[in-house]
C-alpha positions as CSV (number, residue, x, y, z in Angstrom):
1,M,0.0,0.0,0.0
2,S,1.4,3.4,-1.0
3,A,2.3,6.0,1.6
4,M,-0.4,8.3,0.2
5,M,-3.0,5.7,0.6
6,Q,-1.9,5.0,4.2
7,E,-2.2,8.8,4.9
8,R,-5.7,8.9,3.5
9,R,-6.8,6.0,5.6
10,R,-5.5,7.7,8.7
11,Y,-7.1,11.0,7.9
12,A,-10.4,9.3,7.1
13,A,-10.3,7.4,10.4
14,E,-9.8,10.6,12.3
15,T,-12.7,12.3,10.5
16,I,-15.0,9.3,11.2
17,G,-13.8,9.0,14.8
18,T,-14.2,12.7,15.7
19,F,-17.6,12.6,14.0
20,W,-18.7,9.9,16.3
21,L,-17.3,11.6,19.4
22,T,-19.1,14.8,18.6
23,F,-22.3,13.2,17.4
24,A,-22.5,10.8,20.4
25,G,-21.4,13.3,23.0
26,C,-23.1,16.4,21.9
27,G,-26.1,14.5,20.6
28,S,-26.6,13.0,24.0
29,A,-26.7,16.5,25.5
30,V,-29.0,18.0,22.8
31,L,-31.4,15.1,22.3
32,A,-31.4,13.0,25.5
33,A,-30.1,14.9,28.5
34,G,-33.2,16.8,29.4
35,F,-35.9,14.5,28.0
36,P,-38.9,14.8,30.3
37,Q,-38.7,12.4,33.3
38,V,-36.4,9.9,31.6
39,G,-33.5,12.2,30.5
40,I,-30.0,10.9,31.0
41,G,-28.8,14.1,32.7
42,L,-25.1,15.2,33.2
43,L,-24.1,11.7,34.2
44,G,-25.4,10.3,31.0
45,V,-23.8,12.9,28.8
46,S,-20.5,12.3,30.6
47,L,-20.7,8.6,29.9
48,A,-21.7,9.2,26.3
49,F,-18.5,11.2,25.7
50,G,-16.4,8.5,27.4
51,L,-18.0,5.6,25.6
52,S,-17.6,7.3,22.2
53,V,-13.8,7.4,22.9
54,V,-13.7,3.8,24.1
55,T,-15.6,2.4,21.1
56,M,-13.6,4.4,18.5
57,A,-10.3,3.6,20.1
58,Y,-10.9,-0.1,19.7
59,A,-12.3,0.5,16.2
60,I,-9.6,2.8,14.7
61,G,-6.8,2.9,17.2
62,H,-4.7,0.6,14.9
63,V,-5.4,2.8,11.9
64,S,-4.8,6.4,13.0
65,G,-4.0,6.2,16.7
66,C,-7.6,7.6,17.4
67,H,-6.6,11.0,18.6
68,L,-10.0,12.7,17.8
69,N,-8.7,15.9,19.4
70,P,-6.2,18.6,18.3
71,A,-5.0,18.9,21.9
72,I,-4.1,15.2,21.9
73,T,-2.4,15.5,18.6
74,V,-0.3,18.6,19.5
75,G,0.5,17.2,23.0
76,L,1.8,13.9,21.5
77,A,3.8,15.8,19.0
78,A,5.3,17.9,21.7
79,A,6.3,14.7,23.6
80,G,7.9,13.1,20.5
81,R,5.2,10.5,20.2
82,F,3.7,11.8,16.9
83,P,5.3,13.2,13.7
84,P,5.0,17.1,13.7
85,K,4.3,17.0,9.9
86,E,1.1,15.1,10.5
87,V,-0.3,17.6,13.0
88,V,-2.1,19.9,10.6
89,P,-3.7,17.1,8.5
90,Y,-4.9,15.4,11.6
91,V,-6.4,18.6,13.0
92,V,-8.1,19.4,9.7
93,A,-9.6,15.9,9.6
94,Q,-10.8,16.2,13.2
95,V,-12.5,19.6,12.7
96,L,-14.2,18.3,9.6
97,G,-15.6,15.3,11.4
98,A,-16.9,17.4,14.3
99,T,-18.5,19.9,11.9
100,L,-20.3,17.2,9.9
101,A,-21.6,15.8,13.2
102,A,-22.8,19.2,14.4
103,A,-24.6,19.8,11.0
104,L,-26.3,16.4,11.2
105,L,-27.4,17.1,14.8
106,L,-28.9,20.4,13.7
107,I,-31.0,18.6,11.1
108,I,-32.2,16.0,13.7
109,A,-32.8,18.5,16.5
110,G,-34.6,20.8,14.2
111,G,-37.2,18.2,13.7
112,T,-38.9,18.9,17.1
113,P,-41.2,22.0,17.7
114,G,-39.6,24.9,19.4
115,F,-36.0,24.0,18.8
116,D,-33.8,27.1,18.9
117,V,-30.3,26.7,17.5
118,T,-29.1,30.0,19.1
119,A,-29.5,28.2,22.5
120,G,-26.6,26.0,21.3
121,L,-25.8,22.5,20.1
122,A,-23.9,21.6,23.3
123,T,-21.6,24.5,22.5
124,N,-18.9,25.5,25.0
125,G,-19.0,28.9,26.6
126,Y,-18.2,31.1,29.6
127,G,-19.9,33.9,31.4
128,E,-23.5,34.1,30.5
129,H,-23.0,31.2,28.1
130,S,-21.6,28.9,30.8
131,P,-24.2,26.4,32.1
132,G,-23.3,27.6,35.7
133,Q,-22.5,31.2,34.7
134,Y,-18.8,30.6,35.4
135,S,-16.4,33.4,34.5
136,L,-13.8,33.4,31.7
137,M,-11.0,32.8,34.3
138,S,-12.8,29.8,35.7
139,G,-13.3,28.4,32.3
140,L,-9.7,29.0,31.4
141,I,-8.3,27.3,34.5
142,S,-10.7,24.4,34.2
143,E,-9.9,23.7,30.6
144,V,-6.1,23.9,31.0
145,V,-6.0,21.8,34.1
146,L,-8.4,19.1,32.9
147,T,-6.8,18.8,29.4
148,A,-3.3,18.6,31.1
149,I,-4.6,15.7,33.2
150,F,-6.2,14.1,30.2
151,L,-2.9,14.1,28.3
152,F,-1.1,12.8,31.4
153,V,-3.5,9.8,31.4
154,V,-3.1,9.3,27.6
155,M,0.7,9.4,27.9
156,G,0.7,6.9,30.7
157,A,-2.0,4.6,29.4
158,T,-0.3,4.3,26.0
159,D,3.3,4.0,27.3
160,A,5.0,0.9,26.0
161,R,5.3,-0.4,29.5
162,A,1.6,-0.1,30.3
163,P,-0.7,-3.1,30.2
164,A,-1.5,-3.7,26.5
165,G,-5.1,-3.4,25.4
166,F,-6.5,-1.3,28.3
167,A,-5.6,2.2,27.1
168,P,-9.0,2.9,25.6
169,L,-10.7,2.0,28.9
170,A,-8.5,4.2,30.9
171,I,-8.7,7.1,28.5
172,G,-12.5,6.8,28.1
173,L,-13.0,6.7,31.8
174,A,-10.8,9.8,32.2
175,L,-12.9,11.7,29.7
176,T,-16.0,10.6,31.5
177,L,-14.6,11.9,34.8
178,I,-13.5,15.2,33.2
179,H,-17.1,15.8,32.0
180,L,-18.5,15.0,35.4
181,I,-16.3,17.7,36.8
182,S,-16.6,20.5,34.3
183,I,-19.9,20.4,32.4
184,P,-21.3,23.1,34.7
185,V,-18.3,25.3,34.0
186,T,-17.9,25.3,30.2
187,N,-20.0,22.5,29.0
188,T,-16.6,20.7,28.8
189,S,-14.4,21.1,25.8
190,V,-10.9,19.7,26.4
191,N,-11.1,19.3,22.6
192,P,-10.9,22.2,20.1
193,A,-12.5,20.1,17.3
194,R,-15.5,19.1,19.4
195,S,-15.9,22.8,20.3
196,T,-15.5,24.1,16.7
197,G,-18.1,21.9,15.0
198,P,-21.1,23.2,17.1
199,A,-19.7,26.7,17.2
200,L,-19.6,26.9,13.4
201,I,-23.2,25.9,13.2
202,V,-24.5,28.2,16.0
203,G,-22.3,31.2,15.0
204,G,-22.6,34.5,16.9
205,W,-21.5,34.2,20.6
206,A,-20.3,30.6,20.1
207,L,-17.7,31.7,17.5
208,Q,-16.7,34.8,19.6
209,Q,-15.9,32.6,22.6
210,L,-14.3,29.7,20.5
211,W,-10.8,31.1,21.0
212,L,-10.7,29.9,24.6
213,F,-11.5,26.4,23.6
214,W,-8.5,26.3,21.3
215,V,-6.0,28.1,23.5
216,A,-6.8,26.4,26.8
217,P,-6.9,22.8,25.7
218,I,-3.8,23.0,23.5
219,L,-1.9,24.7,26.3
220,G,-3.1,22.1,28.7
221,G,-2.2,19.3,26.3
222,V,1.4,20.5,26.1
223,I,1.6,20.9,29.8
224,G,0.3,17.4,30.4
225,A,2.7,15.9,27.9
226,V,5.7,17.7,29.4
227,A,4.6,16.7,32.9
228,Y,4.5,13.0,32.0
229,M,7.9,13.2,30.3
230,A,9.3,14.8,33.5
231,I,8.4,11.8,35.6
232,E,9.2,9.1,33.1
233,P,12.3,7.2,34.3
234,V,15.4,7.7,32.2
235,G,16.3,4.7,30.1
236,S,13.2,2.8,31.0
237,G,12.0,1.8,27.6
238,K,10.8,5.1,26.2
239,A,12.3,4.3,22.8
240,E,9.7,1.6,22.5
241,V,7.0,4.3,22.1
242,R,7.5,5.1,18.5
243,P,6.1,7.9,16.4
244,Q,2.7,6.9,15.1
245,R,3.1,4.1,12.5
246,P,-0.4,2.6,12.4
247,D,0.1,0.3,9.5
248,V,3.2,-1.1,11.2
249,D,1.5,-1.3,14.6
250,A,-1.8,-2.8,13.3
251,G,-3.4,-5.2,15.7
252,T,-2.6,-3.3,18.9
253,V,-4.4,-0.6,20.7
254,R,-1.4,0.4,22.7
255,H,-1.0,3.5,20.5
256,A,-4.7,4.5,20.6
257,H,-4.9,8.2,21.6
258,P,-8.4,9.6,21.7
């Protein structure tokens, strides 16, 4: 298989995977969270985001690494776990997948009376657009810290010395916990692509506040990656964690990075 074909497979996998994360996570919030008397609530939305990562990590981890998140891609590149030249194509594929998911959610959600897109499609926000009316500073700190911890978990769970095959579970559970903590603050981003898709559809205030959900997660991602590298024992097998080569590493989910 040619190198170009391999690249296309990876980018397509990232598009599909990020579509699923956004459609499942944001869809649970828009369609099911507040359904009268039997809605899934914040716990259900948190689980939906975590489960979307677990399912896609097992499905495409051996193809693209299953990043699904520009903050993960940039963080792994900063840690030497991912080729820098692949960062932009991965991010473009992720944003495309999230935007397609948001557009489809708009069509589905618009099929019920009284739907108002300006209220958001599980968009992220601060101030008056925060679910709990949290300030810009609160949102910034929350997104940086939680994304840093997310990267820390990703780095550890996908380390060559970690138990093989369990990385998707650890990472999916981490994302679930992150949502349980921070949905009231920003509606939880920790993922610029997931934030961009709904913001492009909603427009207005969502686009005006979108900058925070690029700056904070990417900064947090780099911090988390550097923090893990700082505690990694010298000469303990780090060389085994190669830059992403999904076609060489096919058959293992050790390198799956949602």
